[in-house]
C-alpha positions in Angstrom: 0.0 0.0 0.0 3.1 2.1 0.3 1.9 4.5 3.0 4.5 5.5 5.6 2.8 5.5 9.0 5.8 6.3 11.2 9.3 7.7 11.1 11.7 7.6 14.1 15.3 8.7 14.3 17.8 6.8 16.4 21.6 7.1 16.8 23.6 5.2 14.2 24.7 2.6 16.7 21.1 1.6 17.7 19.6 -1.2 15.5 16.1 -0.8 14.1 14.9 -3.8 16.2 15.5 -1.9 19.5 12.6 0.6 19.1 10.5 -1.7 16.9 7.9 -2.8 19.5 7.4 0.7 20.9 6.9 2.1 17.4 4.5 -0.7 16.6 2.5 0.1 19.7 2.4 3.8 18.8 1.0 3.1 15.4 -1.6 0.7 16.8 -2.7 3.3 19.3 -2.5 6.3 17.0 -4.2 4.8 13.9 -6.3 2.0 15.6 -4.6 -0.6 13.4 -5.6 -4.2 14.1 -2.3 -5.9 13.5 -2.6 -9.7 12.9 0.8 -10.4 11.4 4.2 -8.9 11.0 6.9 -9.9 8.5 10.4 -8.7 9.3 14.0 -9.2 8.0 16.6 -11.2 9.9 17.9 -8.3 11.9 14.7 -8.4 14.0 15.2 -12.1 15.0 15.8 -11.3 18.7 14.2 -12.9 21.7 12.7 -9.6 22.8 11.0 -8.9 19.4 9.7 -12.5 19.2 8.3 -12.4 22.7 6.8 -8.9 22.1 5.0 -10.1 19.0 3.7 -13.2 20.9 2.5 -11.1 23.9 0.6 -8.9 21.4 -1.0 -11.9 19.7 0.7 -11.0 16.4 1.7 -13.8 14.0 5.4 -13.1 13.5 7.5 -14.1 10.5 11.1 -13.2 10.6 13.8 -14.2 8.1 16.4 -16.8 9.1 19.6 -15.5 10.5 22.7 -17.4 9.4 25.2 -17.6 12.2 28.7 -18.7 11.4 29.9 -21.1 14.1 33.6 -21.2 14.9 35.3 -23.1 12.1 35.9 -26.8 12.9 33.4 -26.8 15.8 29.8 -28.1 15.9 27.2 -25.4 15.6 24.5 -25.1 18.3 22.0 -26.8 16.0 23.9 -30.1 16.4 22.9 -30.1 20.1 19.3 -31.2 20.7 17.2 -29.4 23.3 15.1 -31.7 25.5 12.3 -29.4 26.7 10.8 -31.9 29.0 14.0 -32.5 31.0 15.4 -28.9 30.3 18.8 -30.1 29.0 20.8 -30.4 25.8 22.0 -33.6 24.2 25.4 -33.4 22.4 26.2 -35.2 19.2 27.8 -38.0 21.3 24.5 -38.5 23.2 25.8 -36.9 26.5 23.7 -34.4 28.5 24.5 -30.8 29.1 22.6 -29.8 32.2 21.2 -26.5 33.4 23.6 -24.6 35.8 22.6 -21.0 36.0 20.9 -18.0 34.4 22.8 -14.9 33.6 21.6 -11.4 34.3 21.0 -11.0 30.6 18.4 -13.8 30.7 20.6 -16.6 29.2 20.3 -20.1 30.8 23.7 -21.9 30.7 23.9 -25.6 30.1 27.2 -27.3 30.8 28.7 -30.7 30.0 30.5 -33.0 32.4 34.2 -32.3 31.8 35.2 -35.8 32.9 33.0 -37.3 30.2 34.2 -34.8 27.6 37.9 -35.5 28.3 37.5 -38.9 26.8 35.0 -38.1 24.1 36.1 -38.9 20.5 34.3 -35.7 19.3 35.9 -33.3 21.8 38.0 -31.5 19.1 34.8 -30.8 17.1 32.9 -29.7 20.2 35.0 -27.3 22.2 38.4 -25.8 22.5 38.0 -25.1 26.2 41.0 -25.8 28.4 38.6 -27.2 31.0 37.1 -29.6 28.4 33.6 -28.4 29.1 31.0 -27.4 26.5 28.7 -24.5 27.5 25.5 -23.8 25.5 23.3 -20.8 26.2 19.5 -20.5 25.7 17.6 -17.3 26.3 14.6 -17.6 28.7 12.4 -16.4 25.8 13.9 -18.8 23.2 10.5 -20.6 22.9 9.1 -17.5 21.3 11.9 -17.3 18.8 11.4 -21.0 17.9 7.7 -20.3 17.3 8.5 -17.5 14.9 10.9 -19.9 13.1 8.0 -22.3 12.7 5.7 -19.5 11.5 8.2 -18.7 8.8 8.1 -22.3 7.5 4.3 -22.5 7.5 2.3 -22.0 4.3 0.8 -18.7 5.6 4.2 -17.6 6.8 5.8 -18.2 3.4 3.1 -16.2 1.7 3.4 -13.4 4.2 7.1 -13.2 3.8 6.9 -13.0 0.0 4.5 -10.0 0.5 7.1 -8.3 2.8 9.8 -8.5 0.2 7.5 -7.1 -2.5 6.3 -4.1 -0.5 9.0 -3.2 2.0 12.2 -4.0 0.3 11.3 -2.2 -3.0 
């Protein structure tokens, strides 16, 4: 529809995703928009934005972000999260158990260094001198995973095509 409904200036070192939810709220309030869905590029794939969309009952579709793991080491995707037991399973089928939550909201899961010391996959898993693998998971990660599933759904794919046609022109 190509109608600009908001403009907001931030310093150059502030990413657009930071004020996104407050700007969305302002437009909803100011114009009475009934927002059912939102399609965004990969820069918006943050735990805060995903949770914010979920809290507002908005179907979020956000592009996939490609993280480059450390060369030669397994990416986080090779570790399986077991939601029921709240732990990760490594490629060698060992458990990384919850230890603590940081002030930033990341839950830390750590391996048993005694088991890791004899693991045949150690060199592909960690370069830690303590021979312990640590994986972090944000407390709002479930919201991010839902947005990923939305992107892969038929309606998510259709919505994302529309975003590219209208916003990225």
